[in-house]
N, C-alpha and C positions, 0 to 999 in steps of 0.2 A: 504494500500500500504506500502510495506517495504522499507527501505532506499536504498537497492541495485536497486530495480525496479525504484524508483523515480530518482535516480542518472543516471541510464542507459537511461531513457527516456528524460532527460533534460540536460545532461552534455554538449552537444554542445551549447545549449542556454546560459548556465552559462559561458562557456569559451568565447563566443562572447560578453557577457555582460562585462566580466572582461577586454577584449581587448578594447572595446569602452570606458570603464571607464578610462583606462590608457591614452587614446588619447583625453580626454575631453579638449575642447578649440580648437581642430583642426579637428572637425567633420564637414561633410557636412550637409545640411539640412535633407536629408533622413536618414543619420546615427544618427543624433540627435533624430529624431522620433523613430528610431529603438531602441536607448538606452532607451528611456522612456518606450516603449512597453515591452522590455525585463526586465526592472526594475520592472514594475508592475507584470509581470509573476513571477519573482523571489520572490517577497514578498508573492505571493500566495504559491509558493513552500515552502518557509520558514514556513508559517503558517501550511502547511500540515506536514512538518517534525516535528514541535513542538508537534502537536496534535496526530499524528498517528504512526510515526516511532520510536519516543523516542530514536533516535540515536544522542548522544551529539556531535560526531565529525561532522556529517552532519549539525546539527543545527549551530555549530560554523562556519563552512565553509560558509554556506548561510548567516549567520548574517554579517560576514565580507564582503561578496560580495555585499549584499544589502546596507551596510553602505557606501562602496566605491562608489557604483553607485549613491546613494543619494547625496553624496558630489559632484560627477561629474555633476549631474543635477542641483543642487541648487547653486553650486559654493561656494568657501570659500573666503569671502571678505578679501582682504589684505589692510592694511593701505596705502593710496597713499601718495606721497610726498606732495601733496597739504594739506592733512589732518594733516600730521606731521608738516608742516610749519605753518598751522593755529594754531595748538596747541601751538607751541613754540612762535609765534609772537603775538597771540591774546588771545586764551582761557586761558592759564595758567597765563600770566601776568595780565589779567583782573581779574581773581580770586584772585590773590595776592592783587591787588589794592582795590578791593571791600571789602576785609577782613582786610585792613590795620589798621583800628582803634583798632581792637581787638589785633592784634599781636604787634602793637607798644605799647599799654598799657601793654601787657604781658611782653614785653622786659623791660620796665621801672620798673615794679614791681620786676622782677627777679633780675635786676642789683642792685636795692636798697636793696633788701634782702641780696644779696651776699656781698655787701660792708659792711653792718651792721654786718653780722656774721663774715666776715673775719677780720674786725677791732676788734671785741670782742675777737676772738681767738688770734690775734697777740699781743694784749695789756694785756691779763689776763693769767698769768702762771697757775692759777688754772683751767682755761678752757682747756688749752693745756694738763695738767696732766689728766684731765677727758677724753680727746680724745684718748690718747694712752700713753704707758709707755715711759719714756725719751729715752731709747735705741731704741725703734721703731721710735720715731720722728727723732732721729739722723740718723738712717739708711735711712729714707725717704728723709731727706733734705740735706744730705751731698753731696759734688760733686761726681757725678757718682752713687749716691744712687738710691733707688727704683723709685723715681719720674722721674729722668732723664732716667734711663735704660728702663723704661716702653716703651718708644718710639723707642728703637733700639734693643730690644730683639729678635723680630721676623722678618722674611723676609718681605720686603715691600709689596709684592703681597698678602701674606696671612694676613698680618696685615691690609691692606686696606680692604680686604673682611670682616674681623672680625669687624672692626670699622663700615663699611657701614651697615652690618647686625644689629649690636647693635643699631646704631642711627636710622636706618629705623624702627626698632621695637619700639623704644621710640616714634618716630613721629607718627607711625601708631596707637599705643596705645592712644596717645593724641587725634588723630582724632576720633577714634572709641568711646572711653569712654567720649568724650567731651560733648555728649548729657546729661551726668549726672553732668557735671561741677566740682563737688567736687573731683573726682578722678584725674582730670587734675591738679587741684591746688596742690594736694598731690604730684604728679609726679614732678611738677615744684619745689616744696619746697625741695624735696629730692635731686634733681639735683643742686639746688642753694646751699644747705648745703654742698654737696660734694665738689663743686668747692670752696666755701668759706673757708672750713676747710683747704683744701690744700693750698690755697692762704695765709691764716693766719699763718699756720705753716712755710711756706717758707719765709714769711715776717719776722717772729720772728727770723728766722735764717739768716736774712740779705741776702736772696736770692730771693727776689721778682722779680728782673730782670730776673732771670733764669726761674721762673714760667711763667712770661708774655711771654718770648721768646719761650717757649714750648707750651703754651696754645693759644696765639693769632693767630698764622698762620692758624690753622684749626678751632679754636674755634669760631671765629667771624662768619664764614659761617655756621658752624655746629649748633651753638646755634640759629642763625637766623632761620634756618629751623625748629628747635624744637619749637621756639616761634610762628612761623606761624602755625604749626600744632596745638599747644595748643590753640592759639587764635581762629583759625577757628573751632576747636572742640567745644570750649565754645560758640562760636557764634551760632553753630547749636543747642546746648542745650538751649540757650536763645530764639531761634526761636520757640522751643516747648512751652516755657512759654508765649512769646509775638510774635505771627506771623505777627503782624501789620495788614494792610488792606487785606492781602491774607488769603484765607482759610488755616487752620492749615495744612491739608494734602498736599496742593499744596506747601505751604511755606517749609515744611520739605523735600518734594521731590526736589524742586529747590536747596535748600541749601545743601542737601545731595549729589546732583550731583556736586556741587561746591567742596565739601569736597573730592569727588572721584578724581576730576581734580587735586586738590592740592596734594593728596596722590601720584599720578603718577609723577607730576612735582617735588615734594620734594625728591622723591627717586633719581632723577638725581642730584639734588643739593647736597644731602648727599653723592652721589658717588664722586663728585668733592671734597667735604670736606674730605672724607676718603682718597682720593689719596694725598691730601696735607698733611694730618696727617702722612701718611705712608712714603712719599717721602721727603717733604720739612722740616717738623718738626725735624726729626733726622739727617738732612743733615749737612754738614760741613759749610754751609753758616753762616755768622755772624747774630747776633740777629736782627739788623736793617733790613737786607735783608729778613730774614724769616718773620718778622712782616710785612714788606712792601708787601710781596706777599699775606699775609692774608688780609691786608687792601684793596689791589687792588681787590681781589675776593669779599670782602664784599661790596665795593663801586659799583662794577659791578652788584651785586645782587640787591642792593637797587635801582640803576638806572633802572634795568630791571623791578622791581616791581612797582616803583613809577612813572617813566617817560613813559616807554613803556606800562605799565599797564594803566596809565591814558589815553594815546592816544587810547588804545584798547577800553576802556570804552566809550570814546568820540565818537568812531565810532559805538557804539551800542552794543558792546559785554558785557555780564554780567558774563562771566566766566562759562557759562553753556555749555552743550553738543550741537553740531549742531542740529537744528531742535527741540530744547527743550526750546526755548526762551519764551514760554508762550502763543504764539498766538493760540495754539490748545487747550487751556483751556476755559471752560465756564466762562463767566464774573462773578465776585462777586461784591456785593455792598460795597462801601467804607463806613467807619464809618461816622456818622453825625457830 
């Protein structure tokens, strides 16, 4: 059968199928049955077109028709407000709370490393000379220099998008390669060194207050998100080494889903951080006001993670996807 004959014989059926597909959700019982029957016939016609007519235009047309009809029959689930609310009030904060030991330890290690390197740079002229040439350091640290102008060079909207993309990439990389542990440690060290060198250079130029006024408004929340990602990633890596009483495959699946939950939630946290960096940091507000906004955002995040998260865990949430709490797994024996 050639393509023209096939199309002439069944064109009315295809048009009826397309019409019913567009009205999916508003069909009567008989129309729904008709939709299914026409879909089954169209899949047969598609198979014939692929194997006998070799007409790419007809194959493409039928492929699109069948795809739309399949979507109309099976439906495309949309996230309900209940699911979104559950994620925001239960699943995500529970995941944050369950991984708290790892990201709190990561935070402490990062801050200690940053303070040590910054103090070393600020107090040792030889170290500063090794970092950059004197004229480059002056250009970086002077009033209105490179460090300050960085936050006001670009329009707020584009800068916020750039910051969000960069930070989301760092967080995602920490979550993904966390199973290897060592790469996450390297990522954290590089970030700590970058922050510490800038702090040390600004401190040596007696402009540490400017540094803190530009970094803290967004940096508190931004770095917290990175620490959570790094800690959760390394926790997943440790699960591979020591799954505890769970079977290794089950443990990795459960913790992997927790990491996926954190990745989604942290993208939103980093969006807030990026907006603060683009709007608040370069604003004309005084340093205390800018830092105050950053502190409020950080306190809100910590309360969300540690208070709301603790309450969510107390209600039985483990930060896993709905229906994946483990009750559908075969039991495993606990260690003696």
